[in-house]
Residue frames relative to the residue before (quaternion, step in Angstrom):
aa qw qx qy qz dx dy dz
X 1.0000 0.0000 0.0000 0.0000 0.00 0.00 0.00
X 0.5554 -0.6196 0.4933 0.2534 3.35 -1.27 0.96
X 0.4648 -0.6933 0.4640 0.2968 3.61 -0.96 0.75
X 0.6341 0.5226 -0.3440 0.4545 3.51 1.22 -0.31
X 0.7424 0.2844 -0.1878 0.5769 3.67 1.27 -0.24
X 0.1125 0.7415 -0.6413 0.1621 3.53 -0.50 1.39
X 0.3790 -0.6982 0.5853 0.1620 3.35 -1.16 1.00
X 0.1429 -0.7310 0.6565 0.1192 3.60 -0.91 0.80
X 0.2724 -0.7967 0.5274 0.1135 3.65 -0.08 1.33
X 0.6555 0.5323 -0.3293 0.4225 3.57 0.96 -0.81
X 0.6551 0.5210 -0.2785 0.4710 3.48 1.00 -0.94
X 0.6500 0.4839 -0.3321 0.4828 3.60 0.96 -0.92
X 0.6203 0.5531 -0.3450 0.4361 3.66 0.96 -0.84
X 0.7035 0.4932 -0.2519 0.4454 3.51 0.88 -1.08
X 0.5765 0.5639 -0.3561 0.4721 3.58 1.25 -0.33
X 0.7001 0.4439 -0.2742 0.4875 3.43 1.02 -0.96
X 0.7886 0.1102 -0.0358 0.6038 3.72 0.88 -0.95
X 0.1868 -0.8425 0.4937 0.1075 3.61 0.32 1.12
X 0.7161 0.3984 -0.2552 0.5131 3.56 1.08 -0.71
X 0.5135 -0.6204 0.4493 0.3867 3.71 1.17 -0.10
X 0.7140 -0.4820 0.3550 0.3631 3.54 -1.41 0.29
X 0.6249 0.6087 -0.3129 0.3756 3.58 1.20 -0.39
X 0.4652 0.7008 -0.3953 0.3690 3.37 1.48 -0.35
X 0.4248 -0.7038 0.5180 0.2362 3.48 -1.04 0.65
X 0.6264 0.5610 -0.3351 0.4249 3.53 1.27 -0.29
X 0.5451 0.5923 -0.4090 0.4299 3.60 1.23 0.02
X 0.3179 -0.7618 0.5071 0.2480 3.73 -0.43 0.95
X 0.4866 -0.6640 0.4931 0.2813 3.42 -1.27 0.78
X 0.1427 0.8527 -0.4758 0.1617 3.54 -0.15 1.18
X 0.5358 0.6022 -0.4086 0.4282 3.64 1.30 0.35
X 0.1856 -0.8161 0.5179 0.1769 3.60 -0.65 0.74
X 0.7595 0.1438 -0.1132 0.6242 3.44 1.46 -0.06
X 0.0231 -0.7883 0.6127 -0.0515 3.60 -0.90 1.06
X 0.0601 -0.7831 0.6187 0.0176 3.51 -0.76 1.06
X 0.0408 0.7844 -0.6189 0.0031 3.54 -0.85 0.91
X 0.1014 0.7599 -0.6279 0.1343 3.53 -1.08 1.03
X 0.0045 0.8610 -0.5073 0.0357 3.51 0.67 1.25
X 0.5311 -0.5737 0.4587 0.4223 3.70 -1.14 0.24
X 0.6350 -0.5502 0.4085 0.3566 3.40 -1.35 0.59
X 0.7643 -0.0610 0.1284 0.6290 3.55 1.05 -0.99
X 0.1252 0.7840 -0.6040 0.0696 3.37 -1.26 0.80
X 0.1830 -0.7820 0.5886 0.0926 3.51 -1.18 0.62
X 0.1574 0.7766 -0.5998 0.1115 3.70 -0.72 0.79
X 0.8705 -0.1207 -0.0040 0.4771 3.45 -0.96 1.21
X 0.7465 -0.4102 0.1833 0.4909 3.68 0.84 1.04
X 0.5591 0.5387 -0.4117 0.4771 3.64 1.22 0.19
X 0.1183 -0.7587 0.6289 0.1217 3.48 -1.13 0.57
X 0.1587 -0.7386 0.6487 0.0921 3.57 -1.18 0.86
X 0.0048 0.7681 -0.6401 0.0147 3.58 -1.02 0.94
X 0.4510 -0.6946 0.5094 0.2337 3.48 -0.68 1.22
X 0.5937 0.5876 -0.3795 0.3977 3.68 0.95 -0.60
X 0.7256 0.3654 -0.1937 0.5499 3.58 1.13 -0.84
X 0.7687 0.4364 -0.2096 0.4179 3.64 0.81 -0.80
X 0.5582 0.6449 -0.4087 0.3249 3.62 1.08 -0.43
X 0.6937 0.4694 -0.3169 0.4450 3.56 0.71 -0.93
X 0.6464 0.4630 -0.3813 0.4716 3.74 0.79 -0.58
X 0.6126 0.5718 -0.3393 0.4274 3.58 0.98 -0.94
X 0.6952 0.4614 -0.2815 0.4739 3.58 0.83 -0.92
X 0.6301 0.5139 -0.3507 0.4646 3.59 0.96 -0.80
X 0.6646 0.5085 -0.3031 0.4560 3.68 0.95 -0.94
X 0.6270 0.5160 -0.3282 0.4826 3.65 1.10 -0.69
X 0.6290 0.5390 -0.3532 0.4348 3.66 0.95 -0.78
X 0.6408 0.5681 -0.3179 0.4069 3.55 1.08 -0.97
X 0.7876 0.3076 -0.1929 0.4979 3.55 1.08 -0.44
X 0.4900 0.6566 -0.4215 0.3887 3.53 1.37 0.28
X 0.5140 -0.6562 0.4684 0.2928 3.61 -0.93 1.08
X 0.5394 -0.5088 0.5212 0.4224 3.61 -1.32 0.37
X 0.7939 0.2555 -0.2055 0.5121 3.51 -0.98 0.77
X 0.4568 0.7030 -0.4130 0.3557 3.63 1.31 0.06
X 0.3641 -0.7204 0.5465 0.2233 3.52 -1.38 0.20
X 0.0107 -0.7855 0.6143 0.0743 3.60 -0.81 0.57
X 0.1280 -0.7544 0.6399 0.0709 3.60 -1.10 0.88
X 0.1208 -0.7787 0.6135 -0.0511 3.51 -0.83 1.21
X 0.0582 0.7929 -0.5959 0.1133 3.63 -0.58 1.19
X 0.1492 0.7591 -0.6328 0.0329 3.62 -1.16 0.65
X 0.2683 -0.7594 0.5537 0.2117 3.35 -1.26 0.46
X 0.2943 0.7623 -0.5012 0.2849 3.39 1.29 0.64
X 0.4601 -0.7883 0.3604 0.1922 3.44 -0.29 1.44
X 0.6748 0.4931 -0.2892 0.4668 3.63 1.17 -0.57
X 0.6350 0.5399 -0.3700 0.4104 3.61 1.25 -0.15
X 0.2417 -0.7818 0.5526 0.1581 3.58 -0.77 1.02
X 0.6609 -0.4715 0.3712 0.4506 3.54 -1.29 0.20
X 0.6253 0.5234 -0.3403 0.4683 3.63 0.96 -0.91
X 0.6548 0.5373 -0.3026 0.4369 3.70 0.88 -0.80
X 0.6710 0.5058 -0.2546 0.4787 3.44 1.06 -0.96
X 0.6396 0.5059 -0.2921 0.4998 3.57 1.03 -0.88
X 0.6394 0.4873 -0.3456 0.4840 3.61 0.92 -0.83
X 0.6757 0.5157 -0.3124 0.4240 3.64 0.80 -0.86
X 0.6440 0.4890 -0.3140 0.4975 3.65 1.11 -0.74
X 0.6673 0.4921 -0.3159 0.4612 3.52 0.91 -0.84
X 0.6364 0.5091 -0.3301 0.4763 3.70 1.03 -0.67
X 0.6833 0.5121 -0.2918 0.4309 3.48 0.98 -0.84
X 0.6013 0.5469 -0.3611 0.4572 3.52 1.27 -0.43
X 0.2864 -0.7756 0.5263 0.1984 3.53 1.22 -0.28
X 0.8499 -0.1623 0.1607 0.4749 3.50 -1.08 -1.07
X 0.5329 0.5884 -0.4188 0.4409 3.60 1.34 -0.28
X 0.3947 -0.7403 0.5120 0.1843 3.40 -1.09 0.87
X 0.3277 -0.7215 0.5765 0.1992 3.59 -0.99 0.88
X 0.3548 -0.7530 0.5164 0.2011 3.63 -0.88 0.94
X 0.8078 -0.0638 0.0657 0.5823 3.41 1.05 -0.82
X 0.0423 -0.7927 0.6057 0.0544 3.67 -1.03 0.44
X 0.1428 -0.8074 0.5724 0.0095 3.46 -0.90 1.17
X 0.2298 -0.7845 0.5517 0.1654 3.63 -0.81 0.71
X 0.0828 -0.7763 0.6240 0.0324 3.51 -1.08 0.89
X 0.0790 -0.7784 0.6181 0.0763 3.50 -1.40 0.34
X 0.7274 -0.3534 0.3071 0.5018 3.49 -1.23 -0.47
X 0.4754 -0.6553 0.5115 0.2882 3.65 -1.01 0.90
X 0.5868 -0.6185 0.4039 0.3315 3.54 -1.12 0.78
X 0.6420 0.5420 -0.3100 0.4449 3.61 1.25 -0.60
X 0.5442 0.5897 -0.4102 0.4333 3.67 1.20 -0.14
X 0.5189 -0.6285 0.4877 0.3127 3.59 -1.01 0.94
X 0.7611 0.3106 -0.2574 0.5079 3.49 -0.72 1.18
X 0.0403 -0.8574 0.5101 0.0555 3.54 1.08 -0.85
X 0.7397 -0.3969 0.2979 0.4545 3.63 0.82 0.51
X 0.5156 0.6475 -0.3859 0.4075 3.61 1.32 0.04
X 0.7123 0.3427 -0.1991 0.5793 3.54 1.20 -0.57
X 0.5767 -0.6094 0.4224 0.3429 3.54 -1.06 0.66
X 0.6254 0.5501 -0.3333 0.4417 3.53 1.15 -0.54
X 0.7419 0.3917 -0.1909 0.5096 3.58 1.20 -0.52
X 0.3287 0.7645 -0.4776 0.2817 3.54 1.28 0.51
X 0.2480 0.7730 -0.5786 0.0789 3.59 -1.01 0.50
X 0.0204 -0.7558 0.6545 0.0095 3.40 -1.06 0.94
X 0.0151 0.8080 -0.5866 0.0533 3.57 -0.95 0.72
X 0.1979 -0.7557 0.6233 0.0359 3.52 -1.36 0.79
X 0.1292 -0.7354 0.6619 0.0666 3.55 -1.04 0.94
X 0.0091 0.8092 -0.5872 0.0174 3.58 -0.52 1.07
X 0.1436 -0.7477 0.6412 0.0954 3.54 -1.13 0.68
X 0.3798 -0.7265 0.5478 0.1666 3.55 -0.81 1.23
X 0.5109 -0.6138 0.5159 0.3099 3.54 -1.23 0.58
X 0.4154 -0.6775 0.5206 0.3122 3.48 -1.03 0.66
X 0.4550 -0.6475 0.5336 0.2984 3.59 -1.21 0.52
X 0.3841 -0.7230 0.4819 0.3123 3.64 -0.59 0.94
X 0.3852 -0.7373 0.5150 0.2069 3.50 -1.08 0.78
């Protein structure tokens, strides 16, 4: 990337959603949301840590998920358990009810199969209940 042209994704995002995804004024209109953030990242002096950011990210995603929508949350953060991830998704749903929650992990044919820290994966697929009309 050219040093004269840098994208500031945060600024672009704030132009689109100036109050962020936690705002109650943003309508829930996404039928499917996939999240798989990096465990840790550094960029231009900013630091991202999934340990701190995953719960707010999932809560923000739930705020814009349609009733009856599906959310997939995955992380390779090695200290996150399936139970912990399921609890996080349930808590993020708040008063909205989950119809179903499925757990996923590393497939057995993947080298390491979760035995090494580098191959760790926990994931949850959750289906929100429809609101009766």
